[in-house]
N, C-alpha and C positions, 0 to 999 in steps of 0.2 A: 189035200193039208191035214184031214182027219188024220192020214198015217203018219205023217212028220212031225204032228204036234202032239198026236195019241187025246184029242179035248174034240169031241163032237159037236159042230159048228154049223150056223145056218144062217144065211146072209138075211136081214130084215131091212134093207134097200140094198136099188140097182139105180144105177145116173148109165143116160144113155148118151153120149154128143154125134150125131151127125154133122160132117162138115162138111160142106161144096170146094169145088178148087178154089188155088189162095186157099184157105184159112187153115191155120196150124196148131195143133194141138201139144201140150207140153203137162207135165203131171209132175209133181213132189209128193214123197212121202216121209214124215218125221216120226222117230227117229229113223233115219235113213243108213239102212243098213246096204249089206251086198243083193244089189238087184240081179234075183238069177230068171231067164230066158224073160228079159226084160218086163217080171213083174216085183213090183215096190210093195214093200210090206213096212208098215208104220201106225201108231194111233193114231195119228193128224196126217193129211194129207191133202194138194191142191191139186186141181186139174184145172188147166185155161185156154180159151181158144180165143187165135190171135191173129191179127190178120197182118202179115208184111207188106208195110206200103211200099219199099224200097227193097232190095236183095240183100242179104246183107249175110256175113263170114259168123258171125256174132251170134244169130237167133239162140242156139241152144244155149248159151249163158246167161243172155238177155232173159230168156222164158223160165229157165228153172231159176232165176231170181225174184221175177215177179210169181214163181208159184211160192218160193218160199216166204215171199211179203202175204201171199193168201193163209198161208198155212200160220207165219206168226199174228198180225197183225187183225184179223177175221172180219173185212170189210163186207157191208151189209150190199152193198148193189154198186157199179160201177161210175153213177152218176155221166155229170156231162161238164163243160166249163160253165153254164150259164147259175149250176146250184153254186146256192151260197157256203163256203165251208165253215165247218164249227169253230165257234168262239174260243176252245180250251181246242187244242190239236188232239190232244191223249183221248178224246172222242171224238174224236172223226170215223163217220163210216163211210163216207165215201170213195171208193178206191182210189178216182183221181185225187183227190187231195190229201190223202194220206199223206204224211213224211215216210219215204221209199226207207223199207227197214235195214238192208245192204250200205245206204248212204243218206242219211236221216239230210243230211244240206239242202236236196232235191225232192222233189213231190213224185209221184208214179205219173202224175199227165207231166212232165218233167222229161224223165224216164224214156216213156212214152215217143215226145215230140223228137230227142234228142237219135232215138235209136228208129224213127220212123216205122212204129207198129199201133194196130189200134186193136180193142179188145173186145171181141166180142159177144163172150160170154165165162164166167169162173164157178165153179164152188169149191167149197172148204168140207170137209168131211172130216168126222172126229167119230173114235169108238168109244160108242155107246149113247153115242145122241142119233136121236131119229130126224 
């Protein structure tokens, strides 16, 4: 990267997801430019570990949409069904109770149920933020 950009760069942090059998990883970077050699570059990024409960051909698009949601809505935790949703939907920090960024007529919980997915973990990154 230093040779391409012409700037000295150092990593401030790194994250490693180690997943077992049956768990998939998906990622998204924003703004999303051309991914070269499966490397995504952007100012914001989302990484998602999820478990498909049933086989599906749409996993790539669904997981990418969930990553876009994580980048755009900045959830703080996965949450669970027993959590009480925030009274003001704009202040919701639990991923499951947030309105889906790509279709605000459904929540993330409804998207997961409809596509038979379970979120194992997620991380959101922003350049300059530690």
